[in-house]
N, C-alpha and C positions, 0 to 999 in steps of 0.2 A: 412793257414798252414805254408807257407814259411816265413811270417812275424814273426810268433812265433819262428821259428828257428833262424832268424836274431836277434830277441830280446833276445834270449838265448845266443848270443855271437858269432855265426858263421858268418864269414866275408863275404862269397859269397855263394849264393844258386842258383843252376841250377836245375829246375824241368822239366823233359822230359814228355810230355803228348801225346805221340804217334801221331795220326793224328790231334790232337788239337794244336800242336806246342810245343814251349818251353818258359819257363819263367825264367828270371834271375833277382835276386835282391840282393842288399846289403843295408847298412844303408841309403844311399842317392838316390838310383836309382832302378827303376823297368822297365825292358824291356821285351816285349813279341814278339816272332817271330812266324809267322804263316807258315803253310806248303803250298807250291804252289799246285794247283790242277794238277792232272796227274795220270798216271798209275804207281803204285809201283810194280816193279818186284821182289825186295827183300830188306827188311829193316834190315837184319842181320848186326849187329855191328854198325848201324847208331848212336845209343846212345853212344856207346863206343867211336866212332870217335869224336863226339861232345865234350864229356868230356875230351878226350885226347887233343884236340885242345885248349879247355879252359885252362886246366892245363899248357899247353906249353906256353901260353901267359899271365899267371898271375904271 
């Protein structure tokens, strides 16, 4: 799915997959981050924070 989005011309794709982690890709790179095991007390705004950090550094 992400590759189709990049092939359509989108420069950066970040896909948040809840407890399965996150995938980032662009034309030349694919990165996957996993979530450390632990007890989640509250995941509210965690995806928003990741996207905000990404946007701030691109």
